[in-house]
N, C-alpha and C positions, 0 to 999 in steps of 0.2 A: 470693246470695238471703238475705234476712234470715230470722231465725228465726221461723216462724209462730206459735209459742207466745208470742213476746214476752217470754220469760223472759230475765233479765239477772243476772249476778253483779256484785258491787260494782265490782271492778277490771276484770275481763275485759269486763263489759258497757259501762263507760265508754269503754274503748278501742274497743269495736266501734261504739259510738254516735258516737265522734269520727270514726272512719273512714267512717261512713254519712253524716254530716253533710258531710264534706269531699267525698266522691264526689258528693253531691247539689249542692253549690256549684259543682264542676267542670262537672257536667252543664249547669247554668244558664248558666254562663259559656260553654260551647262553643255552646249554642243561640243566646245573645245574640250572639256573634261571627258565627255564620252568618247571622243576620237582619241584622245590621249590614252585613256584606258585600253581601248582596243589595240592601239599601237603597241602599248607595253605587252600586252598578251601576244601579239604577232611575233614581236622581237623575242620574247622569251621562249615561245614554242618552237620558233624556227631557227633560232641562233645555232643550234647543234646539228642542223641537217646540211646537206650538200648545197651545190649552187643552185639547184632547182628551187630550193627553198627561198632563195633571194627573189626569184621571179613571182613566187606565190605571195610573198610579203609585199612586194611592189604592187602587184594586182590588187591585194586586199586593201592596201593603203589608198589606192586610186578609188576604190569602190566606197571607202569610208569618207574620202573627201567629197565625192559627188553626193553621198547621202547628207553629209553635213550641210553642203551648199543648197540642196533641195529644201531642208529644214529652215535655212535662213531665207530663202526666196518666199516661202509661205509665210514666215513671220513679217517680213517687210511688207507684203501684200495685205495681210490681215490687220496689221497694227499701226500702219502709217498711211491709211487711206486719206486722201485729200491732199498729199503732197505731190509734187511734180514727178514725172518719169525720171528726169535727171537726178532728183533727190533719192528716188528709189535705187537707181544704179549706183550712186555714190554711197548709200548706205550699205547696199549688198557688197560692193567692193571693199569698204572699210571693215565690214564683218568678217569677210573671208580673210583678209589680211590679219585680223585679230585671231581667227581660228588657226591660220598657218603659224603665227607667231607663238601661239600656245602650245601647238603639237610638235613643232620642229625641235625644240631643246629635249624633249623626252625621247624622240626617235633618234636624236644625235647620240645619246647614251650607248646606243648599239653600233655606234660608227656609220651611221647613215645620215646623209644631208637630204633634206627635203625642202620643196618650194611649191606653193600653190598660188596661182594668179588667174585673174579673170582674163579671158581672151574676147568673148563677145557675149551680149546679152539680147534676148529676143523680147520685144515688147508684145503685150497682149492686152486683153480685157478681162477683168474679173466681174461676173455677173451673179446675182443672187437676190434673195428675199428671205428675211429671217423671222417674219410674222407667221407663226405656226397656226394661226387662225384664219388664214386669208386663202383664197384660191390663186391660181397662177396666171389670172388675166394681167394685162399691162396696166399701167397707172390710169388709163382711161376706160378700163373695165372691157377692153377689146379681147374677145375669146380666142380669135385665130391671129397670132402675130409672130413676127420673126424676131428672134433674140439677137442674131448676128449674121453677117454674110462674109463672103470672101475668106472663109475660115481655112487655115492650113492644118489646124489640129485641135483637139479638145481634150481636156483633162480634168480629173476630179469632179465629173459631173454627177452630183448626188441629189437625190430626191428623197426627202423624208415625209411620208404620209402620216398625218396626225389624226385624221379622222377618216377611215376608209368607208364609213357609211355614206360618205359624200359622193363616192364613185358611182358611176352608172352600173346597174345591175345587169348581168349578162343576158337575162331573158328579155330585157328591154333593147337590146342592141339588134339592129337589122343589118346583117352583113351584106345584104343587097340593096340597102336604101329603105328609107321610109320609117326607120326607127330612131333612136337617139344615139348619136356617136359618143364613144368614150374619149377620155383625155388621151391625147396622141403626141409623141415627140417624133418630129420628122427631119431627117437629114437628106438634102436634095443637092445634087450637083448640076442640075439643069437636064440631065439625061436619065440618070438612075437615082433612085431614092431608097431610103431605109427608114422603117417606122416601127415604133413599139407603142402598143396600145395597153392602158392600164385601167382595169374595171374590177367589179366585184361578182363573185360566184353568188348567185341568188339563193342557193341552198345552204352552202357552208359559211357564207359571208367572208370566205377567203379572198384574198387579193390575187388577181390574175395578171401577170405580166406577159403579154402576147406580142411576140415579135413576128411581124407579118412575113409569111413564107417560110419561117424557120422553126416555129414551134413556141411553146409556152411554159412558164414556170408558175406554180400556185403555192402561195405562202399564207400565213395567218394575217390577222389585221394589223394595220398600221406599220408596214415594213419600211426599212431604210434601203433604198435601191441605188446602187452605184452603176450607172450606166456604162461609164467607160472602163471600169474595172470588171463588169460582167457578173456582179455579185448582188445578192439579196440577203440583207441581215449578215453580211460577211460570208455567205455561202455561194459557191459557184452557180450560176444559172446558164446551162449550156447553150441555149439558143441567143442569149443576150451577148452579142458581138457588135458593139457599137459601130455604126456607119459601115458595116460589111457591104462590099460591092459598090460603095460610092467613092468617086474620086475627089481630090482637092483641086481647087477650092470648092467649098460647099457652103450651103446656107443651113441655119438651124432654126427651126420654129416649133411652136406650141399650136395645137389644135384642140378646141373644146376645153380650153383652159379654166373654165368655170366648173368642170366636172372633177375637180381634185381639190383637196385642202392640205396644206402643209407648207414646208419651206424647201428652197432648193439653192444649190450654188454650183458654179462651174468657172473655168478659166479657158478662154479661147485664144488661139494664135491669130488674132485679128483685131483691128481697131475700127472695123466698119459696122455700124449698126444705126438705127434710127432713134435719135435721142428722145423723140417725143414718147416712146414706150416706157421711158424711165424717169425716176426722180432721184433726188439725193437722199431720200428717206429710205432707210434700209428695211422698213416694214412693208414697203412695196417693192416691186422690181427696181433694181439699181444696176448701173454699169460703170465701172471704173476703168477707163482706158489707159491709166497711168501704171497699170500693173506689170510685172515681170512674168512672162510666160516660161522662160527657160534661160539658161546661161551655159556657156561652155568654158571650162576651166582648164588650164594647163598644169599637169602634175609631174613634178620631177622627183624621182626617188634614186639616189646614187650613194654608192659606197666605193670601196676600194676595188672591188671585183665585179661591179655591174653599174650600168647607167640605164634608167628606165625614164623615158620622158614620153609623155602622151597627152592627147586632149580627152576630156571626159565631158559628156553632156549631162547636165543636171536639170531634170524635168520632174518636179514634184508628182508622185504617182507615176513613176516611169513605166509601170506595167500597164498604164492606162493607154487608150488608143490615141 
């Protein structure tokens, strides 16, 4: 993980920068190789079919380019923290061009010309905390606090509980007041809200993920919860439909954030937040508003008997809300 402060010493910083660039080039190379392999498979499997096959091949190529772009967005956000937003966009654009240059010659062997270019990029904020032994309070130990507001979308919102014994036990919760409130994630548009409460079953020590008004899921200790994908430890949790019934823009907040221990991360389509809740130390909550939330690419797939040109939106975790 790159230094969030973006500080560099003259020689140590140069070495770190070289290593970072090398890692980035390798990542682009691996993505291009994966896309090329898929393209070869598509070409070989579809070359002997009718004209409908060309449409299938073009659609598959579009999906491949969008998936590759999503991986590049994640790489830029996670490995080039501390750089400006313009730098992020430039790095993404250069990387997509490299991916395009790597795949086009392979696809051309089947008589197809391809081109991928960046049409637009959406700026967002990457929020997280990586210290697994800390609760979810802000840097000032505030228990009820707003992560961001004016949010148009949230993706990859993942909570990893590392010590479920720190959760409030169910028998200590008073649903009518007077007891101990559990850790809660709340989405609020000013009129409607959506909330999920996380606490511990006092009998089984299992973790309960309770979506207010929708139902609950019960799992074992120390689960990984993906709020926007609606999964716990990779398995679907039916009631967990992030922000259901809430309109955009909305705010996102933690309540009773001292009643949970672990780490979390998310990316929001917003750059509006209170900076005093955060620091540059990734062991406490941090917010990087230089991140890329999504990108729109133009994909061209053309041969002697078809021309397929369309835009594709690349949002890492596209199935997220």
